[in-house]
C-alpha positions in Angstrom: 119.4 -115.0 0.5 120.4 -111.3 1.1 124.1 -110.4 0.9 125.6 -108.9 4.0 126.0 -105.1 3.7 129.0 -103.2 4.9 129.3 -99.4 5.0 132.4 -97.3 4.7 132.5 -93.6 5.0 134.7 -91.1 3.1 134.5 -88.8 6.1 136.6 -91.3 8.1 139.8 -91.1 6.2 142.1 -88.6 4.4 145.0 -90.9 3.4 145.2 -94.3 1.9 146.5 -95.7 5.2 143.6 -94.2 7.1 141.2 -95.6 4.5 142.8 -99.0 4.9 142.4 -98.9 8.7 138.7 -97.7 8.3 137.9 -100.5 5.8 139.7 -103.1 7.8 137.6 -102.2 10.9 134.3 -101.8 9.0 134.6 -105.1 7.1 135.8 -106.8 10.4 138.8 -108.2 8.6 141.1 -110.5 10.5 144.2 -108.8 9.1 145.0 -105.3 8.0 146.0 -104.6 4.4 147.8 -101.4 5.5 147.3 -99.6 2.2 148.9 -102.4 0.1 146.6 -102.6 -2.9 147.7 -106.1 -3.8 146.8 -107.3 -0.3 143.4 -105.5 -0.5 142.7 -107.3 -3.7 143.6 -110.6 -2.1 141.5 -109.9 0.9 138.4 -109.4 -1.3 138.7 -113.0 -2.5 137.6 -114.0 1.0 139.1 -116.0 3.9 140.1 -112.9 5.9 136.7 -112.2 7.5 134.5 -111.2 4.6 131.6 -113.5 3.8 132.4 -116.3 1.4 129.2 -115.7 -0.5 130.0 -112.1 -1.3 128.7 -108.8 0.1 127.4 -105.3 -0.7 129.8 -102.5 0.0 128.2 -99.1 0.4 130.7 -96.2 0.1 129.1 -93.2 1.8 130.6 -89.8 1.0 132.4 -91.4 -1.9 132.9 -88.0 -3.6 134.8 -86.8 -0.6 137.0 -90.0 -0.9 137.4 -89.3 -4.6 138.9 -85.9 -3.7 140.9 -87.0 -0.7 142.3 -90.0 -2.6 142.9 -87.9 -5.7 146.1 -86.8 -7.4 147.9 -85.2 -4.4 147.5 -88.4 -2.3 148.2 -90.6 -5.3 151.5 -88.7 -5.9 152.4 -89.0 -2.2 151.7 -92.8 -2.3 153.7 -93.2 -5.6 156.7 -91.3 -4.1 156.6 -93.6 -1.1 156.5 -96.7 -3.4 159.6 -95.4 -5.2 161.4 -95.4 -1.8 160.2 -98.9 -0.8 159.8 -100.9 -4.0 162.2 -103.3 -5.7 164.8 -101.4 -7.7 163.4 -102.9 -10.9 160.1 -101.1 -10.3 161.5 -97.6 -9.5 161.3 -96.3 -13.1 157.7 -97.5 -13.5 156.7 -95.6 -10.4 158.6 -92.5 -11.4 156.8 -92.5 -14.8 153.5 -92.9 -13.0 154.4 -89.8 -10.8 155.0 -87.7 -13.9 151.6 -88.7 -15.3 149.8 -88.1 -11.9 151.4 -84.6 -11.6 149.8 -83.8 -15.0 146.4 -85.0 -13.4 146.3 -87.9 -15.8 146.0 -91.6 -15.1 144.2 -93.3 -12.3 144.1 -91.9 -8.8 144.1 -94.1 -5.7 140.3 -93.7 -5.6 140.1 -95.0 -9.1 142.4 -97.9 -8.3 140.4 -98.9 -5.3 137.1 -98.8 -7.2 138.8 -100.9 -10.0 139.9 -103.5 -7.5 136.5 -103.7 -5.8 134.7 -104.0 -9.1 137.2 -106.3 -10.9 135.6 -109.1 -12.8 137.1 -111.7 -10.4 135.1 -110.1 -7.6 131.7 -110.8 -9.1 130.3 -111.6 -5.6 131.0 -108.0 -4.4 128.6 -105.2 -5.3 129.8 -101.6 -4.8 127.4 -98.7 -4.3 128.9 -95.3 -4.3 126.9 -92.7 -2.4 
């Protein structure tokens, strides 16, 4: 049986929130994850509109996404997390901002790829194009 294939396109988003909206629409999800990475991970387990038997995710223009979801967008996202997170997490996010400003550590693009290809998502195949 052939897995269902979904295509997302790096041309369709410049921010994490736009990316989340694009992915939500393209995967025909029943709920939006609105840029919440934990929610995105949960959604990939199924039950929110994705096929229970897994799927292929083709990420067109992934290099454009790598750039757009690179360090500047990662820093913006981390700074937003500092304003919204539980006080016990503030210092962690501040440290991550320092690292990101040095162009070290994972970018949002890296985090998204890591979530999609995590060992617990063995039924999802990612193809970067």
